[in-house]
C-alpha positions in Angstrom: 102.8 114.3 57.1 106.0 115.1 55.2 103.9 116.0 52.1 101.8 118.5 54.1 104.9 120.5 55.0 106.2 120.4 51.5 102.8 121.5 50.1 102.7 124.4 52.6 106.3 125.5 51.7 105.4 125.5 48.0 102.2 127.5 48.6 104.2 130.0 50.7 106.8 130.3 48.0 104.1 130.9 45.4 102.5 133.6 47.6 105.8 135.4 48.1 106.4 135.3 44.3 102.9 136.8 43.7 103.5 139.5 46.2 106.9 140.4 44.6 105.2 140.6 41.2 102.4 142.8 42.5 104.8 145.1 44.3 107.3 145.7 41.5 105.3 145.3 38.4 103.2 148.5 38.9 105.0 151.8 38.9 104.7 153.7 42.2 103.0 157.1 42.0 105.6 159.8 42.9 104.8 162.8 45.0 104.8 165.9 42.9 105.4 169.4 44.1 104.1 172.2 42.0 106.8 174.3 40.4 105.8 177.3 42.4 106.0 175.5 45.7 109.4 173.9 44.8 110.8 177.3 43.8 109.5 178.9 47.0 111.1 176.1 49.1 114.4 176.4 47.2 114.5 180.2 47.5 113.6 180.3 51.2 115.8 177.6 52.5 116.3 177.3 56.2 117.1 180.8 57.6 117.9 181.6 61.2 118.3 185.1 62.5 119.2 186.4 66.0 119.1 189.4 68.1 121.2 190.4 71.0 119.2 190.5 74.2 121.7 192.8 76.1 121.4 195.4 73.3 117.7 195.2 73.5 117.8 195.8 77.2 119.9 198.9 76.7 118.1 200.4 73.7 114.5 199.3 73.9 112.7 202.3 75.6 109.9 200.2 77.1 112.5 197.9 78.7 114.4 200.9 80.2 111.1 202.5 81.4 110.0 199.2 83.0 113.5 198.8 84.6 113.2 202.4 86.1 109.7 201.6 87.4 111.0 198.4 89.0 113.9 200.4 90.6 111.4 202.9 91.9 109.2 200.2 93.5 112.3 198.6 95.0 113.4 202.0 96.4 109.9 202.6 97.9 110.0 199.1 99.4 113.4 199.7 101.0 112.3 203.1 102.3 109.2 201.6 103.9 111.3 198.8 105.5 113.9 201.3 106.7 111.2 203.5 108.2 109.6 200.5 110.0 113.0 199.4 111.3 113.7 203.0 112.5 110.4 203.0 114.4 111.2 199.7 116.0 114.7 200.8 116.9 113.3 203.9 118.7 111.0 201.7 120.7 113.9 199.4 121.6 116.0 202.4 122.7 113.1 203.6 124.9 113.0 200.2 126.6 116.7 200.2 127.1 116.5 203.6 128.8 113.7 202.3 131.1 115.2 198.9 131.7 116.6 199.8 135.1 113.2 201.0 136.3 111.0 198.3 134.6 109.2 195.7 136.6 109.5 192.1 135.7 106.0 192.2 134.1 106.9 195.3 132.1 110.1 193.6 130.9 108.2 190.5 129.8 105.7 192.7 128.0 108.5 194.5 126.2 110.1 191.2 125.1 106.7 190.1 123.8 106.2 193.4 121.9 109.8 193.1 120.6 109.0 189.5 119.3 105.8 190.8 117.6 107.7 193.7 116.0 110.2 191.3 114.5 107.5 189.1 113.2 105.6 192.1 111.7 108.8 193.4 110.1 109.7 190.0 108.6 106.1 189.5 107.3 106.0 192.9 105.8 109.4 192.5 104.2 108.4 189.1 102.7 105.1 190.6 101.4 106.8 193.5 99.7 109.5 191.2 98.2 106.8 188.9 96.8 104.8 191.9 95.4 108.0 193.2 93.8 108.9 189.8 92.3 105.3 189.4 90.9 105.4 192.8 89.4 108.8 192.3 87.8 107.6 188.9 86.5 104.5 190.5 84.9 106.7 193.2 83.3 109.1 190.6 81.9 106.1 188.6 80.5 104.8 191.7 78.9 108.2 192.5 77.3 108.5 189.0 76.0 104.9 189.2 74.6 105.7 192.5 72.9 108.9 191.0 71.3 107.0 187.9 70.2 104.2 190.0 68.7 106.6 192.3 66.9 108.7 189.3 65.6 105.5 187.7 64.3 104.7 190.7 62.1 108.4 191.3 61.2 108.9 187.7 60.1 105.9 187.8 57.7 108.2 189.6 55.2 111.5 188.1 56.2 110.5 184.4 56.3 113.0 183.2 58.9 112.7 179.7 60.1 113.9 180.7 63.6 114.7 183.9 65.3 116.7 183.4 68.4 117.7 185.7 71.3 121.5 185.7 71.8 122.9 186.4 75.3 126.6 186.2 76.3 127.6 182.9 77.8 124.7 181.1 76.0 125.0 177.9 74.1 125.7 179.7 70.8 129.4 179.7 70.1 129.4 181.3 66.7 127.2 183.9 65.1 127.4 185.5 61.7 126.6 189.2 62.0 124.9 189.1 58.6 122.0 187.5 60.4 121.9 190.0 63.3 118.5 191.7 63.3 118.9 193.5 66.6 118.8 197.0 65.0 115.6 196.2 63.1 114.0 194.9 66.3 115.0 197.8 68.5 113.8 200.3 65.9 110.5 198.5 65.4 109.8 197.9 69.1 110.6 201.5 69.9 108.3 202.8 67.1 105.5 200.6 68.4 106.1 201.7 72.0 106.1 205.3 71.0 102.7 204.9 69.3 101.2 203.5 72.5 
C-alpha cells in the first residue's frame, strides 16, 4: 500500500516536470501591432473634451426657440385655467347672492354643481400639466438627439474618447479650458438649425 502512494507521487512529479518543460521550452508568440496602428494609438491617446451646458442653453437658437414655445404653452395653459376659474367664481357669486332665497333642494344642487366644478377644474389642470410635461420632455429628447448627432459628426475629425456636458455643481471639480469645445458646438448646432 505504501508503494502505491510513492509510485503515484513519483508519477505526479514527473508529469509536473513535463508540463514545466513544455510550458517554458517553446517561446510564446507575442502579439504584434502594426506600426501604423501603434502610431495611431500613440498619437491619439485618451482625449476628453467638454462643453458647458448652461452656455448651450443660452446661445443655441433651437434651445431658445423651444424654451419660448414651452413658455407660450405654459401661458396658454395658465390663461385657460384662469378663465375656467373665473367662470366658476362667477357661478359661486351668483349662488351666494341667491343663497337667502334658495330652497334646500336648490342649495343641495348648488353644492353638487360646485363639487363637480372643482373636480372638472382639477382634472383639466392635471391634463394640461401632463400635456405640458410630455411636450417639454419631447423637446428635451429632441435637443439631446440633435446634440448627439452633431457630436457624432464633429468627433469624426477630432477623435475624442469622451465628450462630456459640464454643468455647475456637477461631479467635475476641475476643467482645463483647453478642452472646452462649447463654442464649436454652439456654432455647429446653430448652423445646422439655420439650415433646417
